[in-house]
N, C-alpha and C positions, 0 to 999 in steps of 0.2 A: 750219692754221696759226692757233694760238689765243695766240701769245706764249709758250708752254712750251717750244718745241723751237727747235733752231738751224737757221737757214736755209742752205741751201747757199751756199758761195764765188761761185757764179755770180750769184745774187740779191744779194750784197753788191757785186759787181764794177758790177752794173746800178745800183744805187743809188748809187755811186759816181760813175759816167758821168752820172747825170741829175744828180747835185748840183753837178756840176763843168763841166757843157755848158750855155753861156748858150743857145745857140737848139738845142733838140734835133732832131736828123734822124730824123723818126720813120719814115719808108721804111727807112733804113738799120737803125734797132732792129728792125723787124718783119724784114727781110731778115737780120740778125744771128742772130733766133730759129728760122731754116728752116733745115731739112738740105739743100735743094735751092736751086738760084740763084735769085731772083727777077728778071724782065725790069726794064729800066729804066722801062718802060710801068708794070707793076704797082708799082714803089716809087712813082713819080711822083703814082700814083691814092692810096697810102697819105698822102702830103704834102699832096695837093691841100686837104683841109680845113683844112689849118695854115699860111696862108700867113705866118705870123711870128711872132715868140717869144710875143707877148701872148697867141696863140690855143692854145699849148700848155700853159697854167696846171693846167689837169687832169692831162695827162700828166705834169708835173712834180711834181705833188702826189701822184700813184699810188703812190709806194714807201712814204711814211708811212701810207698806208693798210692795211698789210699787218703785223699785228703781229709784231714783231721781238723783242719781249721783254714782260714784265709790265706795265711802265710806258707802253706805247705807248697812243697817244691811241685807236687802234681795237682794241684788246686786249677790252674788254666787250662792244661790238657783235658781233665775231666769235665771241666764246664764246656770247653769245646765239643769234646764227645758228646754231652747231653745235647746241646745244638743240632749236632748231626743226628742224632737218634730221634730227635724231635721230628724229624723230616722224614724220616723212615715210613714210608707208605705202603710197603709190600706186608703182606700178614706176619703178623709178629705174636707169639705165644708164650705167655710166662706161666710156667711151672715151678710154683715155689713150694719149700718145705713149710712143714705145720709147725716144727719144731727147732728152727734155727735160731739161736740167740744172738746172732749177728747180722743176717740178714731179713728177719721176720719183718714183714710189711714192706719190703723194699719193692715189692711186686705193684704195689698202689702206684708208684710214682712212674714206673715203665708204662704201666696201662695207661695212665691219665697223660703221660706227656709223648706217648710214641703214637703217632696217627695209625700206624699198620696195626696197632693193637685193639683199635675199636671193633667190638662183636666177636673176638675169638673165644676158644673154649678154654679161658684162662682156668687154672686150678691151684688151690693150695692141697699137698700131696701130705695126708696126714701121717705121723708116724716118723716122718724122714727129717733128719738133723742137717746139719750144714752139707753134709756130703750125702744127698738126697740120693743118688746114684747107685751109693753101698747099701743103704737102707731100703728103699723101696724102688727099686732097679725095675721089677717087673710091672709097678705101677705107673711108673715114668715113662716106660718103654710104652705100655698100652695106650697112656694118653697122647703121646706124638703120632702113634700111629692113627689113634682115632681123629686127630686133627689134620693129619695130613690126607687122610682120606675126604 
C-alpha cells in the first residue's frame, strides 16, 4: 500500500465505520475480522485496554496512516518503507490469510519486492480472516516453527 493502488471495498467500509462511530467497539472490530466466532471473554479482553473513547485515539487515527491516494500524509513514509524492505536480504516469510477481505493478495507484493523472501516457505493459511492469529493460531504457529527449523 503506497498510495497508488485502489484499496478494497472492505477497507472503505472500515474507514467509514471508524469515522462515524463515536466510541469504537474494539472487540467487535476484532471479532468482525475473524472467520471464527470469538468468545465474550476474548472480546472483553480486546476491549479492556480501552475503557472509554479517549483511549481509542490511536485506533481512530489508524485508517489515515494507510495511504489511500497520492496525497495521503502517510504516502511518503510508506514508499520509503517499501524501498527499505526491498533491500532486506535476510530470510523473510509471508504467512497470509486466505479469507482476509482487506489484505488478500498483499503477500505477492512482499514476496516479489523483498530480496529475503526468495525461496522461502510462504503459505496462504486457509480459513483465516484478517486476524489469522485468532482463527488459525495453531496453523500459523506450526508454519513458523517449520520455517525456523
